[in-house]
N, C-alpha and C positions, 0 to 999 in steps of 0.2 A: 573479391569484391568486399568492401568496408560498408559499414552501417550508414556512413555518409553517402557511398552510391547508392543505397537504395532508397535515400531520399531525393537524390538529384533525379534518378530514375522515376521515382513517383510524381515529381511535378512535371517532368514530361510526358507520362502516361496520361495524367490529368488532364492536361491542356489539350492532348490528341484524342481523348476518349471520354470526358466527362460530359454526358448529354443534359446536363442541368435539370434534371428529373425532380430533383429536391429531396427524394426518399430518405439520404441521410439526414437532412435537415427533420424530415417529418418523424424520423426513428429517433431523434436525439431527445434523451428522456429529462436535458435542463432546459432546453430551450421554452418550453411553456412557461416557465419560471423568471424569464428576464423580459426585456423591453421590446421583444419581438412581436409581441401581443399576438394579433390575427393576420399577420403579414403572411402572404401566400409562400408555402416552401419552396416552390420554384423560384420566387424572387430572391429569398434568400441564398441560394445555390448560384443563381447569377451573379450576385454579388461577389461571391467566394470566387466564382469563375473571372469576374473582370479583375478581382484583386490579382489573381495570379498570373493574368495576362498582362496586365498594366502596370501592376506594382503601386496604382495610386489608392489613397484611403477609400476605404468602403465602409461604413458604418455597420451593415448587416453581416459583411465578412468578420468585422472586429468582434461582433457579440459572440457569433457562432465559434470562433475560434479560442476567444479568452475566457468565455463561460465553460468550455469544454471541461467535462468532470474527469475524463480519461477512464472512462468506465468499459471503455474498449468495446461498446455494443456495436459500433458503426463499422468495427473491424471484421465483424463476425458474418460475413457475407451479405451486408445490408446491400452495398452498390450492386447493380446488374453488370455493371463494367469491371468488376473486381478490383476496384480502387480502393485505397486505405484512405479514408477521409480524417482518420486523427491524425496521421501522418501530415496532410493538408492543414490541419489547424496548426500543428507545431510550426509547419514552414512560415504559416501567416504570423504566428506570434513573433518569431525570429526576424521577419522583414519590420515589422511595426517597431519591435524594440530597436533594432538596428538603426532605424531611421529617425529615432527619437519620438515617433508618435504615440508610444505607449512607455510605461515605466516598468523595468524588468523586475523580475521578482528577486527580492532578497535572498542571498544565499551566501552562508558562510562556510561553504564546504572546505574551503583552502585553510582555515584557520587552525592553528594547533589548539586553541580553545574554543574549538567549536561547540555550539549550542549543545548538539547530542553527547557529544563527548562530557561536557561538565555535567549534563543531566544525568547520565550515566554513573558518571562518579560518585555523584552526591547520593545515589541510592545503593550503592553496593561498597563492600569492603575493599579494600586495596586489593587483596588475593581474588575476588569476584570479578574485580574489574580487568586486571591482567588475564583473568580466564577468557573472559569475553572479547578482549582487544587483541590478543596475540596468536599469531598465525602456527598452525601445527608444523609448519616445515613440508617441505617437499618429500613426500613420501606415498607410498603406495597404499590406498585404502580402498575398500569396496564402496564406500560412501564417502560422499565429500559434502557437508552441513555449511551452506552459506547464508547468513540470517538478513542481509542486504543492510542498509544504512539507517532507515527511519525509526526501526524498531529500537534502536539504542535511545530512545526518549523513556522506554519502558523494558529496562534491562533485565527484570527478573523473568521476562518471558523468554529471553535468549538462555538465561541461567535454567529455567524449567526446560526447554528442550535438551540442552545439554545433559541435564540430570536424568531425563528420561530415556536419552541414548545411551548413558551410561548403565542404568539400571537394566535395560533391555541386551546389554551386552554386545553392543553393535560394535562392527569393525569401521570407524569413522575417522575421518580427518576434518579439521575446522578452520575454515577461513572466513575470518572477521569481515564485517561490513566497515564504515567509514575509511578504512584505507584502500577499499575495493568498493565499486558501485557499478551496477548493471547498466548505468547510463540515464536512467529515467528522470532522476531530477534533472539534469541538464536539459533532456529532450522536452520534458513538460514545460521549461521556461523558455522553450526555442532556440536553445543553444545546441543547434544540431551537432556542429563540428565537434564541440568539447564533450558532448553526449557520446558521439560516436567512440571517440578517444577512449572515454571510461569504459565502454561497452568492450573495445579491443583489448585493453589492459585485463579486464576481468577474464575474458576468454583466455588470453595469453597464461594469466595465472592458474587457472582452472585446469589447462593443460599439464600443466608440471606434475599434478596428482593422478592423472590417469585413473579417474575413477571409473567404476560401474554406472554408478548412478549419483546424480547431483541432487540433493534433498533441500528445497529452497524454503525459507520461513514465508517471505513475503508474497503475497499474490501479485504484486505489480512485477517484481522480478519474475515470479513464472510467468506471466502472462506475456513479458517481454523475450523471454525465452520461446515461448510457445509461436510467439507471431512474428517479431523483427527478426530474430535469430534463426528460427526454423525456416523462414522464407529466403534466408539469404547465404545460410550456413549448412554445412553438414555438421551436426554435432556427433560426435563418436562415443556420447554417453547417453543414458537415459535421463531423463529430469521428472523430478515428484516434488509436487508440496508437502510440507510437512504433515498437514493433515492426512493426505494420501499415505504418506509414508508411515505414520502412527496408526492407521487404520490397517494396516497389511501386517503390523506386528504387534498389535495390543496383547495377543497370545502370549509374548513374552513378560507380560506384567501381571502381577496378582492384583485384582481390582475388589474394591469393597464400595460399599453404599454410601461413602461419606460424603459423595458431592449430590445425593440425590435430591430431587426436587422438580418443579416445572419449569420449563425454560423455552424460549423463543429463539429462533436461531437466525442471526443474519449473516448470509453468505456474502463473500466478497462478489461484487456486482460483475466484476472484470472475469473472474474465473466462473461465474456461471453463464456469462453470455458467449464466452469465447469456448466453453466446453474444458478448457484447462483442467479445472478441477470441479465437476458438477458437484459431488455428492461425499467429498472426503471428511469434512466435519461433522457431517450428517451420520455418517458411518460410525465416526468415533464415539459420537454423542449416545447413539442407539445402543451401544456397547457398554456405557457406562451403567452400573448398577443401580437403579432407582429413579433414573434420568427419564422423564417424559416430555416430549416434544410438543408444543401447541404451536403451530405453524400460522404464519401472519397471512394475510390474504395474498400477499405478493411474495413467493418464494421459489425456490428452484430457478429454472429458468426465466421465469417471469420475476424475480425478485426487484429490489429497488436499492439505488445507492443511497450511501450515507449521505451524500452531497458535498462530502470534503474536498473533492478537487476542485469544486468552484470559488473556494474561500478567498484565493489569492487576488482575484479580479473581480468577482460578482458575489460578495460576500452575502447581499440581501437573498440572491437567489438560493446561496448553500443554506441560509437559515431555514428559508420556506422549505427545502425539500428535505432537510435533516428532520424537521418536525413532523413533516409527513409520516416519515417512516418512524418515529419515536409514537406516533398516535396509531399507528398500525399493530405496533409490538405492545401497546396499553390495552389495545383490544382481545388481544389473547388470554389476559388473565395470568400471564407466566410471573414468576418471582423474578426471574433472571432472564436479561436480554443478553444472548451471548452472541461475541463477535468471533471473527477469525481474524481479520485484518486488524492489527496495531493502530492504523489510522482510522479505520472505523471506531475502534475502541475509544481513542482519544475523542472522536468527535462527539460522541454519545454520553462519554462519561462526565465531560464537562456540563452537560445541559440536562441530566435524568432527572434532576429533584422534582417532585411533584407528579410524577409519571406512575408511583405505585410498585415500580421494579428497579433492581440495580442492574448494574453492567459490568460483566466480567468476559474474559476470553476462555475459549474451549482449553487451551492449555493449562489453565489453572485447574479447571474441573477433572481433567484427564490426570494432572500431577496430584490432586488433591484424592482422586479414587483410588490411586497407585500408593498413597501415604508417603508422598514427599512434596507437600505443598511448601509454599513461598508467599509471603506477605504482598499483595499488589499495593506497594508504596505509591506508584503513579496515581491510581485510582483515588487511594486516600488524600495525596496532594491537592488533586483536582477537586476533591469534594470540599475539604476544608478551605479552598480559595482565600488564604490567609498567608501572605508572605513572611511575616515574622515567626509565625507558627511553623512553618516548612523549615525556614533557616535554622529553627532551633532544633527542631527534630533531625536535621541532616548535619548539624554540626560535626560529629564524630567522622562521619563518612567523608566531610567536606575537608577536615583538617588533613585525612588522609591523602586526599587528591592532589594537593598543592597547587590547585587553582586559586588565582586571586579571590579575595572575598568579593570584591567589585563584581568582578564577572559571574561569580556563583551568583550573587544578587539579582543581576540583570537577566541571568537566565531564569530562575526562579520567578521572575515577574513576568517573563515573557511566555512561559510554558505552561505554568500552573495557575496563573490568575486570569480570571475571564469576567 
């Protein structure tokens, strides 16, 4: 069975079993922030069903699908018939875009000067860039570390993870992102066939390493493994998030109170909702000397999304949702809002000014406590919001990268200026 087969089967199951009860619409966190207003949830789901049955445009179905943040909440037993509403959303997006009724998401994944590659290159030395983009080769190791692709906008996080693996003395191989992908970037955009191909390519590559455990940096990759892949494939290895892995191996590190302070944790919504990783980052923070966690009103299984998944087609909804979460963080009185997901980190870091706290990622705190910190250049550049200043600061790494100056300028403008 392929991932594409799962989507084909999902559409068939949906048309045979959906009762249009509307529970998935009722439980959707983003819909109250859209133009659906006070429309009954059953009416929203009827629109979804009508589109899946007839293939004709349905405004409410469009909103439900294209506003989807992919928080995975609806995949975690919400449907009484055992359906996967997120797969339905992705199918709808694909159909709308294919028929020219909606614009596709701009995706430069196939470019040799892809945004993520350029962004990583101008924040790292040539040796560091080589380290995070070079595969270990086919070799047997206990662990295989895969960072995913989107974190390359913030390359120091990959480097910090590798630093920690080295200091802990772990037997690991490294499989870089960008050249490999779990398929999410395509599936999110409704490109089901291409997403399926990416997933299968990653699975084939992982199989060459025969690892006992695959350690994943990206929460979205982790949830894709735990939902899509676990439901259709028998994985011959254990899958852990990096926070889970780190929590299990902190005893290998000598920790100080260098990261001490009051923090509030924004865990990845999808990890909490699906149960893929309900407490890995919290376990890490609780073990770091001098760290005190001040919980937000919504946390754990009841956490809120950062809103970033809605940015592509429903940007206003994303902003409203994001601000709700930032206001919750401000109430705690914490000095730092700690993220786990790099995308959450990106979403908050650009907008945190005026809230009275800074934004950092748990990996920075763990590395700081272990005595191996790295500068968060991404966060610095987001705060600067000044293209000329950023270009000046990155000129050394940019010169080593060999990417054209014009392309580098485009990437700086698109990633760091808000």
